[in-house]
C-alpha positions in Angstrom: -189.0 104.0 86.0 -186.8 102.6 82.9 -185.9 99.1 82.3 -183.3 97.3 80.5 -183.6 93.7 79.2 -179.9 92.2 80.2 -180.9 88.3 79.2 -179.3 88.9 75.5 -176.5 90.5 76.9 -175.8 87.8 79.4 -175.1 84.4 77.3 -174.3 82.5 81.5 -177.6 83.4 82.3 -179.7 82.6 79.1 -179.1 78.9 79.3 -177.1 76.9 82.0 -177.3 73.8 84.6 -176.9 74.7 88.0 -175.5 71.8 90.5 -176.4 72.8 94.1 -174.9 71.3 97.7 -176.4 72.3 100.7 -174.7 71.5 103.7 -175.8 72.3 107.1 -173.0 73.6 109.5 -170.2 73.3 107.2 -166.9 75.2 107.7 -167.2 78.2 105.3 -163.0 79.3 105.6 -162.7 76.0 104.4 -165.1 75.7 101.5 -163.6 79.4 100.8 -160.3 78.2 100.4 -160.7 75.3 98.6 -162.4 77.4 95.6 -160.0 80.0 95.8 -157.0 77.3 95.4 -158.9 75.1 92.8 -160.2 78.7 90.8 -160.0 82.1 91.3 -161.8 84.6 93.3 -164.1 87.3 91.8 -165.0 90.5 93.4 -168.0 92.1 92.5 -168.1 95.7 94.3 -167.2 93.7 97.7 -165.1 91.1 98.6 -168.4 89.5 100.2 -171.3 90.8 98.6 -174.7 90.9 100.4 -177.5 89.6 98.1 -181.1 90.3 99.3 -184.4 89.4 96.9 -188.1 89.6 97.8 -189.9 86.5 96.0 -193.4 86.7 94.6 -195.7 83.8 94.4 -199.3 83.5 93.5 -201.7 83.4 96.8 -201.9 79.3 96.2 -198.0 79.2 96.5 -197.8 77.6 93.0 -194.1 78.3 92.4 -193.3 76.9 96.0 -195.5 74.0 95.2 -194.2 73.0 91.9 -190.8 72.9 93.7 -192.1 70.7 96.3 -193.3 68.4 93.5 -190.1 68.5 91.3 -192.1 69.8 88.2 -189.8 69.7 85.2 -191.0 73.2 84.2 -191.4 75.8 86.7 -190.9 79.4 87.0 -190.0 82.0 89.9 -190.4 85.9 89.8 -188.0 88.1 92.2 -186.6 91.5 92.4 -182.8 91.7 93.8 -180.5 94.3 94.8 -177.0 94.2 96.3 -175.4 95.7 99.5 -178.3 97.6 100.8 -181.0 96.8 103.1 -183.9 97.4 101.1 -183.5 98.6 97.3 -182.8 102.0 96.4 -183.0 103.5 92.8 -181.8 100.1 91.0 -182.8 96.7 91.1 -182.8 93.4 89.0 -186.3 92.0 87.8 -185.7 88.2 87.4 -187.8 85.5 86.2 -185.9 82.5 86.8 -186.9 79.4 84.8 -186.2 75.7 84.6 -186.7 72.6 81.9 -185.6 69.8 83.1 -182.0 69.8 84.1 -181.2 73.2 82.1 -182.3 76.5 83.7 -181.9 80.2 83.1 -182.9 83.7 83.9 -184.9 86.3 82.2 -183.2 89.6 83.9 -184.2 93.2 83.6 -182.2 96.1 85.5 -184.9 98.4 86.9 -183.8 102.2 87.4 -186.3 104.4 89.2 -185.9 108.3 90.5 -188.1 107.3 93.2 -186.7 104.7 95.8 -188.3 101.4 95.0 -188.3 100.8 98.8 -190.3 103.6 99.2 -193.5 102.1 96.8 -196.2 100.2 98.0 -196.1 96.9 96.3 -199.2 97.5 94.0 -197.5 100.6 93.2 -194.3 98.7 92.2 -196.3 96.4 89.9 -198.0 99.1 88.4 -194.8 100.8 87.4 -193.3 97.6 86.6 -196.0 96.8 84.3 -195.7 100.0 81.9 -192.1 99.0 81.2 -191.7 95.5 81.2 -191.8 94.1 77.8 -194.9 92.6 77.1 -194.1 88.9 76.6 -193.0 89.0 80.5 -196.4 90.5 81.6 -198.3 86.8 82.7 -195.4 86.4 85.1 -196.6 90.0 86.9 -199.8 89.0 86.7 -199.5 85.3 88.1 -196.9 85.8 90.7 -198.3 89.2 92.4 -198.0 88.7 96.2 -195.1 89.5 98.1 -194.1 86.1 100.0 -190.3 87.1 101.4 -187.2 88.8 101.4 -184.2 86.2 101.2 -180.6 87.5 102.3 -177.3 86.0 102.4 -173.8 86.7 101.9 -172.3 85.5 98.5 -168.8 85.0 97.9 -167.9 84.3 93.9 -165.6 82.1 92.2 -164.8 81.0 88.7 -162.7 78.2 86.9 -159.4 79.6 85.3 -161.0 79.5 81.7 -164.3 81.4 83.2 -166.9 79.4 81.9 -167.9 77.8 85.5 -169.0 79.9 88.0 -169.2 78.8 91.7 -170.9 80.8 94.6 -170.5 80.3 98.4 -173.7 81.5 100.2 -174.2 81.7 103.8 -175.6 83.6 107.0 -179.3 83.2 105.3 -182.0 85.4 106.7 -185.6 85.8 106.1 -188.0 88.5 106.4 -191.6 87.8 106.0 -193.5 90.0 103.2 -197.2 88.0 103.4 -199.4 90.6 104.1 -197.7 93.4 104.0 -198.5 96.5 102.1 -194.4 97.6 101.5 -191.1 96.3 101.8 -190.2 95.8 105.2 -186.9 94.3 106.7 -188.4 93.9 110.2 -188.3 90.6 112.4 -185.5 88.6 110.9 -185.8 85.0 110.9 -182.0 83.7 110.6 -181.2 80.3 109.1 -177.2 80.3 110.3 -176.3 76.8 110.1 -177.0 76.4 106.3 -174.1 76.7 103.8 -175.1 76.5 99.8 -172.6 76.2 97.3 -173.9 76.6 93.8 -172.0 75.6 90.5 -173.7 77.6 87.3 -172.0 75.6 84.3 -172.5 75.3 80.5 -174.4 72.0 80.0 -172.2 69.1 80.1 -169.2 70.2 82.4 -170.3 68.6 85.9 -167.0 67.2 86.4 -165.5 70.6 86.5 -167.7 71.4 89.7 -166.5 68.2 91.6 -162.5 69.5 90.7 -163.3 72.9 91.9 -164.5 71.7 95.3 -161.4 68.9 95.4 -160.6 67.7 98.1 -164.3 68.2 99.7 -166.9 66.0 98.0 -170.4 67.0 99.3 -173.5 65.0 97.8 -175.5 67.1 95.0 -178.9 67.6 96.5 -182.3 70.3 95.8 -182.2 73.2 97.6 -184.4 76.8 96.8 -183.5 79.2 99.5 -187.1 80.6 98.8 -188.6 77.4 99.6 -186.8 77.2 102.9 -187.9 80.7 103.8 -191.5 79.6 102.9 -191.0 76.6 105.1 -189.2 78.8 108.1 -192.0 81.2 108.4 -194.9 78.6 108.2 -196.4 79.2 104.9 -196.3 75.6 103.5 -198.2 73.9 106.1 -199.4 70.7 104.9 -197.6 70.8 101.6 -194.3 69.0 102.4 
């Protein structure tokens, strides 16, 4: 297994602000039209990407608890891949962080001669431990329990100058991983009515997000796809 730390190669990942709109029952075609007219559609491999991530947490769901509590400083660990049901020979290990209103990602490309989905979770973590830079080991130790695979369709848009990125996410589906020894896409749980629009922006450019959505004017709200999955699958009873 090989790993390449991409964090320093992507300035847009290193430090930014995220603005989210979680809209139940939204008309995806109208949102797509607004974003395409006010900005530019971007295509990465496919016109509509299928994003899948397996999220990890500790046995007490501390990452989920931090989100529920609105902690100003928090972290999430996930393995992300695109356009295949389960990961094949490459994926991205991401540590997403938040400090106040500023967010960013440590993003590492993982390449494996063995199909990643054929590995048991313990084997996957053992192999990652051998190649991930030591400064990230604490996250592998802390968040070592698989919780859920999150799947959704994603479309990408940018402002004319490319500084603002918008994503349109829909058709959310969750696959419970708690207690599983290896990755499984069995027994999907769908959250079809939820549509999420996210703006990834340099700090100080909030108004640009509103211009990208004009004339649609939804309210900004908190939205964690991971947290939605935990609640849908019944992992957070009594935690809000």
